[in-house]
Structures are given as structure tokens and as C-alpha cells.
Backbone bond lengths (Angstrom), bond angles and torsions (degrees), N, CA, C in turn:
res aa  C-N    CA-C-N  psi(-1)  N-CA   C-N-CA  omega(-1)  CA-C   N-CA-C  phi
1 M - - - 1.422 - - 1.492 108.74 -
2 E 1.352 121.29 127.39 1.422 125.66 172.50 1.523 112.68 -90.70
3 V 1.459 106.69 130.79 1.496 114.48 171.92 1.406 115.34 -108.88
4 I 1.359 119.23 139.06 1.404 121.59 -179.25 1.501 108.86 -117.07
5 V 1.260 121.85 130.26 1.378 127.29 -177.36 1.533 110.82 -108.61
6 F 1.371 117.54 132.58 1.453 124.09 170.43 1.462 112.06 -116.94
7 E 1.371 115.38 148.94 1.422 116.16 162.02 1.396 112.45 -67.96
8 S 1.300 117.81 150.79 1.415 126.57 175.63 1.596 114.90 -42.76
9 E 1.297 114.04 -59.12 1.415 117.94 178.12 1.461 116.71 -58.84
10 A 1.384 115.25 -42.90 1.469 116.96 179.74 1.488 110.19 -63.57
11 Y 1.387 118.06 -38.28 1.529 121.21 178.37 1.503 106.87 -63.70
12 K 1.245 124.40 -42.17 1.496 124.22 -173.76 1.497 109.19 -70.40
13 A 1.423 117.72 -34.75 1.485 123.27 179.88 1.488 105.47 -69.19
14 L 1.317 121.58 -40.25 1.474 124.86 176.70 1.506 110.08 -60.80
15 Q 1.299 119.27 -45.29 1.435 123.27 -178.62 1.537 107.85 -62.56
16 R 1.338 118.58 -51.79 1.506 122.53 176.44 1.425 112.76 -47.38
17 E 1.426 115.18 -50.43 1.442 121.13 -174.95 1.523 109.42 -63.03
18 L 1.338 119.01 -45.84 1.501 122.93 176.73 1.509 112.18 -57.77
19 M 1.222 113.07 -44.20 1.534 113.65 -176.54 1.588 110.30 -70.01
20 Q 1.322 115.52 -38.62 1.468 115.99 178.05 1.586 106.25 -64.89
21 Q 1.256 122.67 -42.37 1.539 121.52 172.82 1.430 114.45 -57.56
22 M 1.381 116.18 -45.07 1.471 115.93 177.92 1.491 115.32 -63.55
23 H 1.362 110.68 -38.03 1.506 116.80 179.88 1.489 108.74 -64.97
24 S 1.337 122.83 -39.63 1.436 125.40 179.33 1.552 109.93 -70.13
25 I 1.263 120.31 -35.33 1.471 120.39 179.96 1.494 108.63 -69.62
26 I 1.315 114.39 -43.02 1.650 118.29 179.75 1.469 109.39 -60.33
27 K 1.232 113.84 -47.94 1.562 124.02 -174.83 1.518 105.15 -58.98
28 N 1.426 115.25 -53.41 1.454 113.40 -176.34 1.541 114.50 -67.36
29 A 1.341 118.03 -29.48 1.381 121.86 178.38 1.597 110.18 -68.81
30 K 1.346 116.88 -38.64 1.445 122.75 179.58 1.611 109.66 -71.18
31 E 1.331 115.51 -32.59 1.424 120.91 177.11 1.526 109.48 -65.99
32 E 1.336 115.44 -43.07 1.483 124.47 -174.61 1.554 104.99 -68.07
33 A 1.310 111.01 -44.45 1.523 114.20 -178.29 1.529 110.15 -60.28
34 L 1.268 117.58 -40.33 1.432 121.10 179.92 1.492 112.20 -66.49
35 R 1.310 117.31 -40.54 1.497 121.73 177.62 1.494 111.48 -61.92
36 N 1.266 116.83 -37.56 1.464 125.03 -179.23 1.510 117.12 -87.23
37 A 1.338 114.86 -0.58 1.508 117.61 -171.84 1.474 111.67 -70.68
38 D 1.249 120.65 146.46 1.471 126.95 171.26 1.499 110.87 -86.19
39 P 1.315 117.47 115.43 1.467 120.21 179.15 1.493 115.92 -48.90
40 A 1.396 115.39 -34.17 1.418 118.12 -177.85 1.573 116.77 -72.94
41 Q 1.418 110.10 -17.98 1.431 114.38 174.76 1.540 112.02 -106.05
42 D 1.265 121.18 16.89 1.373 124.94 -177.19 1.560 114.37 -78.66
43 W 1.178 116.52 -18.95 1.517 124.14 -179.49 1.584 110.43 -91.29
44 I 1.338 111.13 123.54 1.520 119.27 -174.98 1.472 111.51 -127.31
45 S 1.384 116.62 157.25 1.404 120.39 -178.83 1.622 116.17 -71.31
46 T 1.218 113.02 169.40 1.525 114.78 179.19 1.537 110.00 -58.09
47 D 1.356 114.81 -45.44 1.477 118.51 -174.24 1.531 106.75 -63.77
48 E 1.242 120.86 -43.06 1.599 123.56 177.55 1.435 111.13 -58.84
49 A 1.471 115.97 -42.90 1.443 119.75 -178.46 1.510 110.74 -66.79
50 K 1.352 116.42 -36.44 1.530 116.47 -179.78 1.465 110.08 -68.77
51 K 1.285 118.49 -40.51 1.396 123.90 177.78 1.569 112.36 -56.39
52 L 1.409 114.16 -44.82 1.528 117.03 -178.88 1.448 109.01 -66.43
53 L 1.393 119.09 -40.73 1.360 124.54 -176.99 1.481 119.48 -80.12
54 G 1.336 116.06 -12.87 1.482 126.54 -172.07 1.420 113.26 61.66
55 V 1.356 114.13 42.47 1.471 121.78 178.79 1.557 109.69 -109.46
56 K 1.341 116.77 141.45 1.467 114.13 -174.71 1.582 106.94 -112.28
57 S 1.399 119.07 -16.67 1.474 116.96 -175.51 1.447 108.80 -104.72
58 K 1.357 117.35 149.23 1.426 127.88 164.80 1.577 109.27 -66.14
59 T 1.175 119.08 -29.76 1.469 121.73 177.84 1.518 111.08 -59.32
60 K 1.383 115.68 -46.42 1.422 118.77 -179.73 1.598 113.64 -66.87
61 M 1.288 114.93 -32.24 1.446 123.25 173.26 1.525 110.25 -58.78
62 Q 1.374 108.34 -48.09 1.494 117.14 -178.44 1.584 110.12 -60.44
63 E 1.364 114.25 -42.94 1.392 120.69 -179.96 1.566 111.26 -65.49
64 L 1.269 120.39 -41.97 1.506 123.51 170.63 1.493 113.29 -55.35
65 R 1.345 114.51 -43.32 1.528 117.97 -179.87 1.487 110.89 -66.20
66 D 1.346 113.10 -45.91 1.452 120.12 -176.98 1.642 112.46 -64.19
67 M 1.285 114.57 -32.13 1.441 116.46 176.31 1.580 114.53 -84.73
68 G 1.291 114.88 -1.02 1.418 122.02 176.34 1.543 111.95 74.66
69 E 1.269 116.58 23.85 1.484 121.95 178.11 1.531 112.44 -77.00
70 L 1.296 118.00 -30.37 1.488 123.73 -176.93 1.483 114.48 -119.17
71 I 1.286 120.08 140.88 1.552 121.16 175.82 1.499 102.28 -90.37
72 F 1.384 116.71 132.31 1.362 123.03 -177.24 1.537 110.20 -139.07
73 S 1.381 115.00 167.00 1.503 119.83 176.36 1.525 105.21 -140.65
74 Q 1.320 112.41 133.77 1.431 115.06 -174.89 1.588 105.29 -122.52
75 S 1.338 115.73 135.01 1.425 120.88 170.63 1.538 106.77 -136.51
76 G 1.343 113.70 106.01 1.434 126.24 -172.45 1.557 108.91 65.98
77 R 1.343 120.84 -119.33 1.355 120.63 172.05 1.469 120.53 -96.24
78 I 1.328 115.39 4.23 1.473 121.08 -178.22 1.512 108.35 -96.11
79 I 1.313 115.81 124.68 1.371 124.73 179.66 1.535 112.74 -108.26
80 K 1.233 121.46 134.48 1.517 122.14 175.47 1.439 109.43 -122.55
81 Y 1.205 120.88 145.22 1.572 126.63 -172.07 1.570 105.87 -119.16
82 S 1.370 111.45 142.36 1.486 116.08 175.43 1.472 103.99 -79.29
83 K 1.318 112.79 127.59 1.524 123.32 175.14 1.527 105.82 -59.76
84 T 1.210 114.43 -48.04 1.539 121.85 -175.42 1.460 108.19 -54.23
85 S 1.347 119.54 -46.51 1.519 121.79 -175.93 1.519 107.72 -70.23
86 I 1.335 119.70 -29.89 1.492 122.74 -178.89 1.610 103.09 -67.24
87 L 1.405 116.69 -52.58 1.420 118.43 -176.93 1.583 113.12 -63.45
88 N 1.227 116.39 -30.95 1.480 119.53 176.68 1.590 110.39 -74.02
89 Y 1.277 118.61 -32.64 1.413 120.56 169.33 1.468 113.40 -65.59
90 L 1.337 117.33 -43.90 1.428 118.46 -179.98 1.553 109.28 -66.29
91 N 1.299 120.47 -36.83 1.398 120.91 178.93 1.542 112.51 -67.02
92 R 1.346 117.04 -38.22 1.463 118.60 173.75 1.458 117.62 -63.52
93 N 1.308 115.47 -19.95 1.483 118.67 -173.78 1.563 110.67 -114.97
94 I 1.247 116.16 21.63 1.553 119.35 177.37 1.647 102.57 -81.30
95 P 1.280 113.65 130.41 1.522 115.15 174.25 1.428 109.31 -67.64
96 E 1.277 119.46 147.64 1.437 128.76 170.02 1.486 110.27 -88.56
97 Y 1.361 115.73 144.26 1.482 121.98 -175.46 1.552 103.62 -120.40
């Protein structure tokens, strides 16, 4: 078995660099997906929106709607969310490394 030893600072620098690269790759993939998105398929259900956002409660979804963070459409009791607005919200709230 081969063991590789890093100095603490070198290890932390490597971690930061990898996180920055991953952040860039994910951001570029999301932007490309948005550019190629079919507007007819942009509207998703509340359950799909909650999965994308990692949210479990309808209360949090209501809060995001009230704050104007997400674009939504409501017909009666059915609410549909713009997938593009959700991805934009996620991109705006990605922590920088």
C-alpha cells in the first residue's frame, strides 16, 4: 500500500482548487442547460421544485414566492414553478470558495 503525505497547507490549497474547479464545472453545466432548455418544459410541479431546491415544506416554497425569488404560475390551487428561475436562484446562492 502506498501512502502519500501532504503538508496541511498544501492539502487545504488542493481542496480549495478542487472546489473551485467543481463550482466552475457545475455553474457552466447549469448555464448550458438553461440555454438549451425548452420553454414549453420550463414549468414544473411543486414537488419537482422542492426536490431541485432541497426544500421539504410548502411553507418555505410560499416564503420564496412571497420574497419574489421564484417565478410561478397559479391556476386555482395548482402552482407551477419556472425551472429556469429555480436554477437562477440556486446559482445566485452558491457560496464562493
